[in-house]
C-alpha angles and dihedrals in degrees: 000000000000128000116248124214140179116232102167138032137180135186139189108179145139091267095051143340096230139026096267094052091046092048090055093048092049093049093047094043092238119175124219096196120123141170114256112202091193090067093053090050090049091057104266120155088213124033095190120121147146112248139197132195116266107256121238107208099166092114094046102040135037121242089251090056095044094053090074094047121102120185094271091055091049092053091047092048093054093047092047093050089053091049093050092048093051091047090052092243118147132181092268089058091049090049096051101039132060104248121183127208127208120169133173115233132147108176146030097184099151094051092047092049092047092054094045093047090052092051092047092051100042100028087222124108093195090071092066089083134233094279096051097091093048092050094050100052120095088232091058094114098053094040091052096044094046091050099044095044093036093234117181105187134080110335126186143112124246113219109191106135113244093350093059097104093046094049090051089059091045092052092047089051092052094047093052093041091055093047096247093119134018097200132023130178105214132180150110138258134197128188117226113213142110093260096057097056105032095101091046090054088051090060089062093236097126125095114252095200089122095153091066109030096174090054096046099090106066112157116199093006114131091229098051112134104187147313131292117227120232141151151172132139138297130184139185128192108215129188143155117286090238092056094048092051092046091051093045090236122165109250113221095186144328120246105224105163142031119183125184139173145153124235092218092206135077117013095229109011112084124218135205102244099060097052091043090054092050092051093047091049092050092050093046092049089050087057092230135112125252087251091065091067110097099182139018119204098206124216088222106146098185097260118136098235099032097054093045094052093046090050089054091049094048090048090049092054100036104027092123098048104029101202123198112280131193138152114226086199086083085076104027102033117223109321090190113194093021097041097093090054099039092050090055087053091048091049092046089053089054092045092053096042100041102239139105118225117230130250094235124205090034109139106149119002120217119255096271096041091051088070090066128084093246119188111226097168130032111279119210100213138126117257120203101171132017137180123211122201128208126175133176148186113291089042097277114159133189131179124184126195119202129178135194118249 
């Protein structure tokens, strides 16, 4: 079994459009949440959201390439380009090596709606355009990235709700570890628009603290009233340790454990047992003890039940060591399909810069959360090993353990 390392990362999120910007936001505890009037006009109960600038890829991609790109693919492309650049991977490398691509994505609502609206208005399917079908498929991100970058390895999209991005990294790790691939581009992407989150808003799971957008996402706080949707793109270039050393690449971290489980219960309400099993499996696979984990990047989305059950699960697994815990969603909101990948990026930034980002907006934790070692202010401290949690609808759970080399 081979060792698996990360040599490149990229990020396009509401707290920064590159690693340096995001590092500064994480350290300063800066929120990316805003009020979107268009959502209120559309009929949303909550108009809060994370937001990112609209990419302009005219200089990077031809018109023929761009016609197949929805917003989620644009975000993923930018993050992937950053990851390749940091890893020292150019197009010649991509052309001569077998590079895989695995991304988490679970919707293309805006592209689907655009095509349907055009057909309804014109009564002519041919007017949708040649790129319409490629934009509307769930696999749009991986099909676009594999085509644009000319990737020749494993190629599919992982659709696992809000654990999609994390599972993509876990699967990439297993493929490289078992010698089935030498290099895999992994990540997650999430569209940000009124179509993508309408049904979520209808469930009443979003915060309605519209008067104070930056204070709306408050994981683990006793007065939290719901999550804030967000999105963007995150990417990681993963390869075998032997390859990274041979290339002279800078190693950002080594993936040493991937734990997964299913709750097997309610379709949307999380429990304690499933997440705890995923974390235990990740730690066991990493061949370490719970006490070796310095920091846990919690899934905690700022929902009353979800945060409480995750707090119970974290306490169950780490009660004897009590590592630092924070949820970067307090700043970013819930980035859904990309969250599992972006939170690995956020944690890697902390790992490589010796600090722990705060869980902002945390005034008084609830009874279960109070048992955790929650970080309210930025901590300047070295991290050697972290665990990142991601959970999703349907009871899917993923936990990734990464250590510094």
